[in-house]
Chimera marker file (.cmm) of the C-alpha trace (Angstrom):
<marker_set name="trace">
<marker id="1" x="-3.326" y="28.751" z="25.555" r="1" g="1" b="0" radius="0.5"/>
<marker id="2" x="-0.894" y="26.980" z="24.075" r="1" g="1" b="0" radius="0.5"/>
<marker id="3" x="-3.039" y="23.904" z="23.499" r="1" g="1" b="0" radius="0.5"/>
<marker id="4" x="-5.557" y="25.967" z="21.653" r="1" g="1" b="0" radius="0.5"/>
<marker id="5" x="-2.656" y="27.179" z="19.286" r="1" g="1" b="0" radius="0.5"/>
<marker id="6" x="-1.832" y="23.926" z="18.877" r="1" g="1" b="0" radius="0.5"/>
<marker id="7" x="-5.268" y="22.773" z="18.484" r="1" g="1" b="0" radius="0.5"/>
<marker id="8" x="-5.852" y="25.465" z="15.633" r="1" g="1" b="0" radius="0.5"/>
<marker id="9" x="-2.657" y="24.486" z="13.821" r="1" g="1" b="0" radius="0.5"/>
<marker id="10" x="-3.643" y="20.884" z="13.834" r="1" g="1" b="0" radius="0.5"/>
<marker id="11" x="-6.541" y="21.617" z="12.043" r="1" g="1" b="0" radius="0.5"/>
<marker id="12" x="-5.468" y="23.966" z="9.622" r="1" g="1" b="0" radius="0.5"/>
<marker id="13" x="-2.894" y="21.432" z="8.408" r="1" g="1" b="0" radius="0.5"/>
<marker id="14" x="-5.592" y="18.695" z="8.305" r="1" g="1" b="0" radius="0.5"/>
<marker id="15" x="-7.688" y="21.054" z="6.246" r="1" g="1" b="0" radius="0.5"/>
<marker id="16" x="-4.680" y="21.588" z="3.923" r="1" g="1" b="0" radius="0.5"/>
<marker id="17" x="-3.946" y="18.315" z="3.688" r="1" g="1" b="0" radius="0.5"/>
<marker id="18" x="-7.480" y="17.598" z="2.699" r="1" g="1" b="0" radius="0.5"/>
<marker id="19" x="-7.487" y="20.155" z="0.221" r="1" g="1" b="0" radius="0.5"/>
<marker id="20" x="-4.408" y="18.770" z="-1.114" r="1" g="1" b="0" radius="0.5"/>
<marker id="21" x="-5.642" y="15.168" z="-1.541" r="1" g="1" b="0" radius="0.5"/>
<marker id="22" x="-8.449" y="16.828" z="-3.660" r="1" g="1" b="0" radius="0.5"/>
<marker id="23" x="-6.206" y="18.415" z="-5.683" r="1" g="1" b="0" radius="0.5"/>
<marker id="24" x="-3.960" y="15.440" z="-6.477" r="1" g="1" b="0" radius="0.5"/>
<marker id="25" x="-7.130" y="13.519" z="-7.497" r="1" g="1" b="0" radius="0.5"/>
<marker id="26" x="-8.560" y="16.662" z="-9.856" r="1" g="1" b="0" radius="0.5"/>
<marker id="27" x="-5.001" y="16.514" z="-11.311" r="1" g="1" b="0" radius="0.5"/>
<marker id="28" x="-4.901" y="12.814" z="-12.106" r="1" g="1" b="0" radius="0.5"/>
<marker id="29" x="-8.510" y="13.184" z="-13.668" r="1" g="1" b="0" radius="0.5"/>
<marker id="30" x="-7.163" y="16.209" z="-15.633" r="1" g="1" b="0" radius="0.5"/>
<marker id="31" x="-4.140" y="13.833" z="-16.832" r="1" g="1" b="0" radius="0.5"/>
<marker id="32" x="-6.327" y="10.899" z="-17.813" r="1" g="1" b="0" radius="0.5"/>
<marker id="33" x="-8.764" y="13.497" z="-19.834" r="1" g="1" b="0" radius="0.5"/>
<marker id="34" x="-5.946" y="15.177" z="-21.626" r="1" g="1" b="0" radius="0.5"/>
<marker id="35" x="-4.384" y="11.565" z="-22.670" r="1" g="1" b="0" radius="0.5"/>
<marker id="36" x="-8.166" y="11.440" z="-24.198" r="1" g="1" b="0" radius="0.5"/>
<marker id="37" x="-7.763" y="14.239" z="-25.986" r="1" g="1" b="0" radius="0.5"/>
<marker id="38" x="-4.054" y="13.930" z="-27.191" r="1" g="1" b="0" radius="0.5"/>
<marker id="39" x="-4.822" y="10.351" z="-28.282" r="1" g="1" b="0" radius="0.5"/>
<marker id="40" x="-8.265" y="11.911" z="-30.238" r="1" g="1" b="0" radius="0.5"/>
<marker id="41" x="-6.125" y="14.495" z="-32.207" r="1" g="1" b="0" radius="0.5"/>
<marker id="42" x="-3.507" y="11.491" z="-33.183" r="1" g="1" b="0" radius="0.5"/>
<marker id="43" x="-6.665" y="9.489" z="-34.488" r="1" g="1" b="0" radius="0.5"/>
<marker id="44" x="-7.801" y="12.784" z="-36.311" r="1" g="1" b="0" radius="0.5"/>
<marker id="45" x="-3.602" y="13.421" z="-38.044" r="1" g="1" b="0" radius="0.5"/>
<marker id="46" x="-3.986" y="9.730" z="-38.915" r="1" g="1" b="0" radius="0.5"/>
<marker id="47" x="-7.511" y="10.369" z="-40.616" r="1" g="1" b="0" radius="0.5"/>
<marker id="48" x="-6.105" y="13.613" z="-42.402" r="1" g="1" b="0" radius="0.5"/>
<marker id="49" x="-2.976" y="11.782" z="-43.847" r="1" g="1" b="0" radius="0.5"/>
<marker id="50" x="-5.246" y="8.861" z="-45.080" r="1" g="1" b="0" radius="0.5"/>
<marker id="51" x="-7.448" y="11.556" z="-46.926" r="1" g="1" b="0" radius="0.5"/>
<marker id="52" x="-4.489" y="13.373" z="-48.543" r="1" g="1" b="0" radius="0.5"/>
<marker id="53" x="-3.383" y="9.832" z="-49.945" r="1" g="1" b="0" radius="0.5"/>
<marker id="54" x="-6.747" y="9.075" z="-50.994" r="1" g="1" b="0" radius="0.5"/>
<marker id="55" x="-6.686" y="12.434" z="-52.900" r="1" g="1" b="0" radius="0.5"/>
<marker id="56" x="-3.176" y="12.133" z="-54.330" r="1" g="1" b="0" radius="0.5"/>
<marker id="57" x="-4.078" y="8.648" z="-55.669" r="1" g="1" b="0" radius="0.5"/>
<marker id="58" x="-7.751" y="9.885" z="-57.438" r="1" g="1" b="0" radius="0.5"/>
<marker id="59" x="-5.236" y="13.214" z="-58.763" r="1" g="1" b="0" radius="0.5"/>
<marker id="60" x="-2.661" y="10.254" z="-60.100" r="1" g="1" b="0" radius="0.5"/>
<marker id="61" x="-5.918" y="8.428" z="-61.706" r="1" g="1" b="0" radius="0.5"/>
<marker id="62" x="-7.296" y="11.231" z="-63.291" r="1" g="1" b="0" radius="0.5"/>
<marker id="63" x="-4.126" y="12.418" z="-64.828" r="1" g="1" b="0" radius="0.5"/>
<marker id="64" x="-3.748" y="8.850" z="-66.576" r="1" g="1" b="0" radius="0.5"/>
<marker id="65" x="-7.423" y="9.690" z="-68.080" r="1" g="1" b="0" radius="0.5"/>
<marker id="66" x="-6.885" y="12.834" z="-69.157" r="1" g="1" b="0" radius="0.5"/>
<marker id="67" x="-3.571" y="11.549" z="-70.614" r="1" g="1" b="0" radius="0.5"/>
<marker id="68" x="-5.714" y="8.983" z="-72.387" r="1" g="1" b="0" radius="0.5"/>
<marker id="69" x="-8.394" y="11.241" z="-73.672" r="1" g="1" b="0" radius="0.5"/>
<marker id="70" x="-5.883" y="13.302" z="-75.053" r="1" g="1" b="0" radius="0.5"/>
<marker id="71" x="-4.133" y="10.386" z="-77.273" r="1" g="1" b="0" radius="0.5"/>
<marker id="72" x="-7.610" y="9.066" z="-78.372" r="1" g="1" b="0" radius="0.5"/>
<marker id="73" x="-8.472" y="12.805" z="-79.705" r="1" g="1" b="0" radius="0.5"/>
<marker id="74" x="-5.616" y="13.155" z="-81.153" r="1" g="1" b="0" radius="0.5"/>
<marker id="75" x="-5.608" y="9.455" z="-82.956" r="1" g="1" b="0" radius="0.5"/>
<marker id="76" x="-9.038" y="10.271" z="-84.138" r="1" g="1" b="0" radius="0.5"/>
<marker id="77" x="-8.068" y="13.680" z="-85.342" r="1" g="1" b="0" radius="0.5"/>
<marker id="78" x="-10.332" y="15.590" z="-82.982" r="1" g="1" b="0" radius="0.5"/>
<marker id="79" x="-8.162" y="18.361" z="-81.568" r="1" g="1" b="0" radius="0.5"/>
<link id1="1" id2="2" r="1" g="1" b="0" radius="0.2"/>
<link id1="2" id2="3" r="1" g="1" b="0" radius="0.2"/>
<link id1="3" id2="4" r="1" g="1" b="0" radius="0.2"/>
<link id1="4" id2="5" r="1" g="1" b="0" radius="0.2"/>
<link id1="5" id2="6" r="1" g="1" b="0" radius="0.2"/>
<link id1="6" id2="7" r="1" g="1" b="0" radius="0.2"/>
<link id1="7" id2="8" r="1" g="1" b="0" radius="0.2"/>
<link id1="8" id2="9" r="1" g="1" b="0" radius="0.2"/>
<link id1="9" id2="10" r="1" g="1" b="0" radius="0.2"/>
<link id1="10" id2="11" r="1" g="1" b="0" radius="0.2"/>
<link id1="11" id2="12" r="1" g="1" b="0" radius="0.2"/>
<link id1="12" id2="13" r="1" g="1" b="0" radius="0.2"/>
<link id1="13" id2="14" r="1" g="1" b="0" radius="0.2"/>
<link id1="14" id2="15" r="1" g="1" b="0" radius="0.2"/>
<link id1="15" id2="16" r="1" g="1" b="0" radius="0.2"/>
<link id1="16" id2="17" r="1" g="1" b="0" radius="0.2"/>
<link id1="17" id2="18" r="1" g="1" b="0" radius="0.2"/>
<link id1="18" id2="19" r="1" g="1" b="0" radius="0.2"/>
<link id1="19" id2="20" r="1" g="1" b="0" radius="0.2"/>
<link id1="20" id2="21" r="1" g="1" b="0" radius="0.2"/>
<link id1="21" id2="22" r="1" g="1" b="0" radius="0.2"/>
<link id1="22" id2="23" r="1" g="1" b="0" radius="0.2"/>
<link id1="23" id2="24" r="1" g="1" b="0" radius="0.2"/>
<link id1="24" id2="25" r="1" g="1" b="0" radius="0.2"/>
<link id1="25" id2="26" r="1" g="1" b="0" radius="0.2"/>
<link id1="26" id2="27" r="1" g="1" b="0" radius="0.2"/>
<link id1="27" id2="28" r="1" g="1" b="0" radius="0.2"/>
<link id1="28" id2="29" r="1" g="1" b="0" radius="0.2"/>
<link id1="29" id2="30" r="1" g="1" b="0" radius="0.2"/>
<link id1="30" id2="31" r="1" g="1" b="0" radius="0.2"/>
<link id1="31" id2="32" r="1" g="1" b="0" radius="0.2"/>
<link id1="32" id2="33" r="1" g="1" b="0" radius="0.2"/>
<link id1="33" id2="34" r="1" g="1" b="0" radius="0.2"/>
<link id1="34" id2="35" r="1" g="1" b="0" radius="0.2"/>
<link id1="35" id2="36" r="1" g="1" b="0" radius="0.2"/>
<link id1="36" id2="37" r="1" g="1" b="0" radius="0.2"/>
<link id1="37" id2="38" r="1" g="1" b="0" radius="0.2"/>
<link id1="38" id2="39" r="1" g="1" b="0" radius="0.2"/>
<link id1="39" id2="40" r="1" g="1" b="0" radius="0.2"/>
<link id1="40" id2="41" r="1" g="1" b="0" radius="0.2"/>
<link id1="41" id2="42" r="1" g="1" b="0" radius="0.2"/>
<link id1="42" id2="43" r="1" g="1" b="0" radius="0.2"/>
<link id1="43" id2="44" r="1" g="1" b="0" radius="0.2"/>
<link id1="44" id2="45" r="1" g="1" b="0" radius="0.2"/>
<link id1="45" id2="46" r="1" g="1" b="0" radius="0.2"/>
<link id1="46" id2="47" r="1" g="1" b="0" radius="0.2"/>
<link id1="47" id2="48" r="1" g="1" b="0" radius="0.2"/>
<link id1="48" id2="49" r="1" g="1" b="0" radius="0.2"/>
<link id1="49" id2="50" r="1" g="1" b="0" radius="0.2"/>
<link id1="50" id2="51" r="1" g="1" b="0" radius="0.2"/>
<link id1="51" id2="52" r="1" g="1" b="0" radius="0.2"/>
<link id1="52" id2="53" r="1" g="1" b="0" radius="0.2"/>
<link id1="53" id2="54" r="1" g="1" b="0" radius="0.2"/>
<link id1="54" id2="55" r="1" g="1" b="0" radius="0.2"/>
<link id1="55" id2="56" r="1" g="1" b="0" radius="0.2"/>
<link id1="56" id2="57" r="1" g="1" b="0" radius="0.2"/>
<link id1="57" id2="58" r="1" g="1" b="0" radius="0.2"/>
<link id1="58" id2="59" r="1" g="1" b="0" radius="0.2"/>
<link id1="59" id2="60" r="1" g="1" b="0" radius="0.2"/>
<link id1="60" id2="61" r="1" g="1" b="0" radius="0.2"/>
<link id1="61" id2="62" r="1" g="1" b="0" radius="0.2"/>
<link id1="62" id2="63" r="1" g="1" b="0" radius="0.2"/>
<link id1="63" id2="64" r="1" g="1" b="0" radius="0.2"/>
<link id1="64" id2="65" r="1" g="1" b="0" radius="0.2"/>
<link id1="65" id2="66" r="1" g="1" b="0" radius="0.2"/>
<link id1="66" id2="67" r="1" g="1" b="0" radius="0.2"/>
<link id1="67" id2="68" r="1" g="1" b="0" radius="0.2"/>
<link id1="68" id2="69" r="1" g="1" b="0" radius="0.2"/>
<link id1="69" id2="70" r="1" g="1" b="0" radius="0.2"/>
<link id1="70" id2="71" r="1" g="1" b="0" radius="0.2"/>
<link id1="71" id2="72" r="1" g="1" b="0" radius="0.2"/>
<link id1="72" id2="73" r="1" g="1" b="0" radius="0.2"/>
<link id1="73" id2="74" r="1" g="1" b="0" radius="0.2"/>
<link id1="74" id2="75" r="1" g="1" b="0" radius="0.2"/>
<link id1="75" id2="76" r="1" g="1" b="0" radius="0.2"/>
<link id1="76" id2="77" r="1" g="1" b="0" radius="0.2"/>
<link id1="77" id2="78" r="1" g="1" b="0" radius="0.2"/>
<link id1="78" id2="79" r="1" g="1" b="0" radius="0.2"/>
</marker_set>
């Protein structure tokens, strides 16, 4: 009787070890995927910053052009 109980306990422990190994493998896979997602988010943020920088440069150029047009209009007495 005691041998049967020991065998059952050993079987359960083996099953638990097997499931734990699967969980560890899944966790490793999840960590790798999460790292990939983090890298993608960082790249998207970098792209956004570059877009904001380009927009700011364009706005400065537009502002300079507007000033030049206003000066030209003033000299030609168009306004």
